[in-house]
N, C-alpha and C positions, 0 to 999 in steps of 0.2 A: 465409550472411549472418549477421553478428553483430547481436544486438538487445539493448536495455538497458531496464530498468525502474528508475525512481528512487522512493525512498520514505524514510520516517523510520525511525529506529532502533526506536521503539515499534511501528510497524506491521510492520517487518521481522521482529521476534521472533515475531509471530503468523504471518506468511507462512512462516517456516521450519517451522512445525508443519503448516499446512494448504495451503500452496501459493498461487500467484497466481490469483485468480479474481474479485476484486471491484473495480469501478471504475464511474464514472458518465460518460455521454456526454450533455451538454446539447444537445438538438436545436434546430434553427432555430426551430421553433414554440414552444420554451420547455419542452417536456416532457423528463424525464430517461429515458434508456435505460440499463438496468443488468440484470445485471452485464456489464461488459466490461473487459478489461485493456488499459491504454494502454502501448505500447512505442515505442521510437524506435531508429533506426540511428545516432544521434549519441552518441558516448562522452562528451560534455560535458553537464552539467546546465543550461547556459545556454540562454536563448531558448526555454524550454518553459513558462514561467509557473508554475514550481514554487514553492510557498511556502517561505520560508527562516526560519521561526520568528520572524517579525516581529510587532509589535503590530498587532492588528486594530482598525481605527477605522471607525465608521460602518456602517450597515445594508448598504450595497452591498458592503463588504468581507466582512462576515459571510456574505452570500449567496454570494459568490465562493468562500469557504472551503468552504461546504456543497457547492457545485457540484464543486469539485476533489477534496474528501476524502470526499464521499458522506454526511457526517453534519454535524449542526449543532455548532458549536464550543462547548465547555463552559468554555473559558478565554478570556482576552483575547489569546492568542498562537496563531499558526498553528504547525503542525508543520513542522519543517525537513525537507522531502522531497528535499533535495539531498545528504543525508548518506550514504545507502546507495544503491549501484548494483548491481543484480542483472544479471549477464551471462548471455546466452542465445544459443543457436544455432537458427536456424529449421529446421535439418535435422529436428528432432524434432517440429515443429509442422505440422499439416495446414493446407492452404489452404482458405479459404472460397470456394466456387464461386459467383460472382455469378449465373450463369444458373440454378443449381439452387436458390438461396435467395431470389431476388426473388419477393416476394409470399407467402412462407411465414411461418408463425408464428415469432415471435422466439425461442421456446424451442428451436426446431430449428436456429438458427444455431450453427455450430461451425466454428472455424478462424481463420486469420490473413488479414487483408486490409489494403491501404493505406487510410489515413484518407480520402484524397481520392476514391478509387474508391467506398468505402462511402457517403460523403456524397452523391456525385454520382449513382451508379447505383442504389443501393438506397433511400436516403432522399429522393432527388430534391431535395436542398438546393441553394441558389444558390452560385455562385462567390464572390459578395461575402461571404456568410456565412463560408465557409472562410477567405477572406482576412482578414476582421475577427478571426476567432478566432486566427489566427496573429499578427496585429499586436498583439492585446490582451495578449500575453505580454511586451511591452515595458513596463517599469515606468513609463515616461513617457506611456503611452497615455492614461491617465485625464486628463492635463492638456491633451490635444489638443482643439481646438474641434470642433464638429459638422462643419464644412466640411472640416477636416483629416482627420477620421475617414472621411468619405465619400470623399475623394480616395484615402486609403490602401486602402479596400476594393476599389478597382479594380486594385491592385498586389499580385501574389502574393508573400508572404514566403517565404524559403527554408525556414524551419523546418517548415512543414506537409508538405513532401515527405519528411521523415524519419519522420513519425508513422505508426504501425501500430496496428491494433486486433486483439485476440484474443478470440474468443468461446469460452469453455470454461475449464478449469482447467489450470494449468501446475504440476505437482508439483515439489517441491524437488529430486528426483532429476534433473530436467532442467536445473537451474541449473549453469552452467559454473563460476561463481565469484561471490563476494559481496565487494564492495569498500566501503571507508569513506573519505569525503572528509576529507583533512587539507589545509587551504588549498586550492590549486588542483589537487591530485593525489589520485588514488584509490589506496588501499593495501589489501591483504587485510584483511578484517574479522576482528577478534578480540573476542569478547564481553567477556572480562574486562579487556581493554585499552581498548576503545572503547564497548562497549554498556552496561556496568554503570552507569557514571556518567550516561550519557544516559537510561537508564531511570529512575534515581533522580530526576533533574531533572524527569521527567514524573510523578513521584508514585508510581512502582512500585518498591518496595524489595525486591530479591532477597536471599535468604540470602547471607551472606558466602561468598567463594570456597571456603574449606575445607569448609563444610557443603553447599554446592551440589554440589561434586564428589562428596561422599558420596551425595547423592541421585542423581547421575548413575550411580553404581555400582549403585544399585538399579533405576533406570529409565534404561538407556543410551540416548543419542540415536539416533533411528531414521533419521537421515540425516546428511550431513556438516555441516549448518548448524544443525540444531535445538539449542536449549538448553532441556532439560526444566526447568520453572519451579516454584519455590516462592517466592512473593513476598507481601509485604504491600501492600495498597492500601486506603486508607480512603475509602469513597464518601460518608460523611456523618459528622457529629460524634457521632451516637448509634449508629454501627455497632458490632455485637458484634465484639470482636477476633478476627480470623481470618486464615488464610493461604490464598492462591489457588494451586492446584497444576495444572500442565498437562503432559501427556505425550502426544505424538502428537495424535490426534483427541479424546482424552479430557481432561476437566477436572473438578476437584472442589474443594470448600472444606473446610478443617479448622478448625472453631471451637475457639478456645483456652479451652475450658471444662475442667472436671475430667475429663470422659470423652473429650475430643478428638473430639467429634461430627463425622462426615463427611457431607457433602451432595454427591451426584453431580450435576453440572450438564450434563455432556455425555459421551456414549460409555459406557465401562465402567471400573470401578475396576481397577487392577492386581491381579493375583493375589496379589502380595506386599504388599498394603496394610498388613497388620499389622506387617511388618518396617519399612515406611516410617514408621509412627506410633511404633513402639518399636524403633529401630535398636540 
């Protein structure tokens, strides 16, 4: 069975390093369940309630972005999570056994399960909650009256039958392909063609192609999709000029001072760090 995960270019570039592992499930009682990976059997981005980079207006919309993206928005625009489609095959994913996991600690949950089964048999949530969640992906849902929403909650929408949940991490080696949306079609994703400008519009400025490829010669991509990163990202007006570097599970900062001071933020520094600093 083919499965798909939709995300933004910005988030995809991190996923290519560390894999699919983080997402949020807002339970019927209002609590967040995380981490969990949302998947679907639908090859179309439509009818899943994915943000499309639109202007965020009102507290309700800000809360919705936090629910969908797992973090509070730092800008007035949502990420466009229809741009990247990661194609998967369930052959390499274990199945979550309902009988084995009912009543166990959440950290022990591992595997793939239908959204409806998980909601009904493990969380014991109501059918109306699942129906409302499916209908809420309709952009016009907010305009419906309370009576209209109540009526809709009794009707099952088609989209929820396509949703899957995966507990655990899906490494990039398991990705069948990565596609980029151009209009209504998905085409093979190319970082220098599609990703570079998208990252820059998000405020992350990579080294130009010529120099980034030199960096790739020193830190070769560890899978078919990873783009080892050296990029500039200004977090505040008084930030010390620096470059953010990422390779595999490791990341470090190079401050643009006289000594090119290096600060390791995760993992280990490459053995050839001196060659990277002084190519």
